[in-house]
C-alpha positions in Angstrom: -142.2 146.7 -92.8 -143.4 150.1 -91.7 -146.8 151.5 -93.2 -146.1 154.6 -95.4 -148.2 156.8 -92.9 -145.7 156.0 -90.3 -142.7 156.4 -92.4 -144.0 159.9 -93.4 -144.9 160.9 -90.0 -141.4 160.3 -89.0 -139.8 162.3 -91.9 -142.4 165.2 -90.9 -141.5 165.1 -87.1 -137.6 165.0 -88.2 -138.2 168.0 -90.3 -140.1 169.9 -87.6 -137.4 168.9 -84.9 -134.6 170.3 -87.5 -136.6 173.5 -88.1 -137.0 174.2 -84.4 -133.4 173.8 -83.8 -132.4 176.1 -86.7 -134.9 178.8 -85.0 -133.4 178.1 -81.6 -130.9 181.1 -80.7 -127.3 180.3 -80.3 -124.4 181.8 -78.7 -120.9 181.0 -79.7 -118.4 181.1 -76.7 -114.9 182.2 -77.7 -112.3 179.9 -76.6 -109.2 181.6 -74.9 -106.0 180.2 -75.7 -103.6 180.3 -72.9 -99.9 180.3 -73.0 -98.0 177.3 -71.9 -95.9 179.3 -69.4 -99.0 180.7 -67.8 -100.4 177.2 -67.6 -97.3 175.8 -65.9 -97.4 178.7 -63.4 -100.9 177.6 -62.5 -99.7 174.2 -62.1 -96.8 175.2 -59.8 -99.2 177.2 -57.6 -101.5 174.3 -57.1 -98.7 172.0 -56.3 -97.5 174.6 -53.7 -100.7 174.1 -51.5 -99.9 171.7 -48.7 -102.1 168.8 -48.3 -105.8 169.6 -47.6 -106.7 173.4 -48.0 -109.6 174.5 -46.2 -111.4 177.7 -46.7 -113.2 179.1 -43.2 -115.7 181.7 -43.7 -117.3 183.3 -40.7 -120.6 184.9 -41.2 
């Protein structure tokens, strides 16, 4: 059985953690809904790439 001091300390730490998380800035990222046709077009484009595609960049 835990000592009451330990229980109180755990509760205090949990409250502090929750408070820090509420104060933390957040950003909601909008979800873009794609059309099924557009997704199918993208799939067909990927399927048209033959074998292993290599991109060579000369500097």
